[in-house]
matplotlib code that plots the C-alpha trace (Angstrom):
import matplotlib.pyplot as plt

x = [-9.7, -9.8, -10.7, -7.7, -5.4, -6.7, -5.8, -2.3, -1.9, -2.7, 0.2, 2.7, 5.7, 6.1, 9.3, 10.8, 13.5, 13.9, 15.5, 12.9, 14.3, 13.8, 10.3, 9.4, 10.8, 8.6, 5.6, 6.2, 6.7, 3.3, 1.7, 3.2, 1.9, -1.6, -1.6, -0.5, -3.4, -5.9, -4.5, -4.8, -8.3, -9.3, -7.7, -9.4, -12.8, -12.4, -11.5, -14.0, -16.9, -18.9, -18.7, -16.4, -18.7, -15.9, -12.2, -11.6, -8.3, -8.5, -5.8, -5.2, -4.5, -2.0, -0.3, -0.1, 1.4, 3.9, 4.9, 5.5, 7.5, 9.7, 10.4, 11.2, 13.5, 15.7, 15.6, 18.6, 16.8, 18.4, 16.2, 14.6, 14.0, 10.5, 9.2, 5.7, 4.4, 2.4, -1.0]
y = [57.4, 58.1, 61.8, 62.2, 60.6, 63.0, 65.9, 64.5, 64.2, 67.9, 68.7, 66.2, 67.7, 66.8, 65.2, 63.2, 61.7, 57.9, 57.8, 55.9, 57.4, 61.0, 60.2, 58.5, 61.5, 63.9, 61.7, 61.5, 65.3, 65.8, 63.5, 65.5, 68.8, 67.2, 66.0, 69.5, 70.9, 68.5, 69.3, 73.0, 72.8, 70.6, 72.9, 75.9, 74.1, 73.2, 76.8, 78.7, 76.4, 73.5, 71.2, 71.1, 71.3, 71.9, 73.0, 76.4, 76.8, 75.7, 73.7, 76.5, 79.0, 76.5, 75.9, 79.7, 80.4, 77.6, 78.9, 82.4, 81.1, 78.9, 81.7, 84.2, 81.8, 81.6, 85.3, 87.5, 90.8, 92.2, 94.2, 91.9, 89.1, 87.8, 88.6, 88.7, 89.2, 86.4, 87.6]
z = [-76.6, -80.3, -79.7, -77.5, -80.1, -82.7, -80.4, -79.9, -83.7, -83.9, -81.6, -83.2, -84.8, -88.5, -89.5, -92.4, -90.2, -90.5, -87.1, -85.0, -81.7, -82.8, -84.1, -80.8, -78.8, -80.8, -80.3, -76.5, -76.4, -78.0, -75.5, -72.6, -74.1, -74.5, -70.9, -69.7, -71.8, -70.1, -66.6, -67.1, -68.4, -65.5, -62.9, -64.4, -64.5, -60.8, -59.9, -62.0, -62.9, -61.6, -64.7, -67.6, -70.7, -73.1, -73.2, -71.5, -73.3, -76.9, -78.5, -81.1, -78.2, -76.7, -80.0, -80.6, -77.2, -77.5, -81.0, -79.6, -76.7, -78.8, -81.4, -78.7, -77.0, -80.1, -81.0, -80.4, -79.9, -83.0, -85.5, -88.0, -85.5, -85.2, -81.8, -80.5, -77.0, -75.4, -74.6]

ax = plt.figure().add_subplot(projection="3d")
ax.plot(x, y, z, "-o")
ax.set_aspect("equal")
plt.show()
């Protein structure tokens, strides 16, 4: 349980807002992302391996992919925009 909470903390958005509702929303969002990460790892383990000895997709890879998708969703396609391709 504590290991899972530490992983969720790694995904949590940092904010200085004093609004409890927005802080709670960001925390719930991090829990959803963590659960998706777990589900994807379990599905890949079932498809490709017999036992899951460790995460197949690391949390760093997930965070990087999400960052690229979010940045690209706000870009306008104009020169100077930060755009990277998701690998």
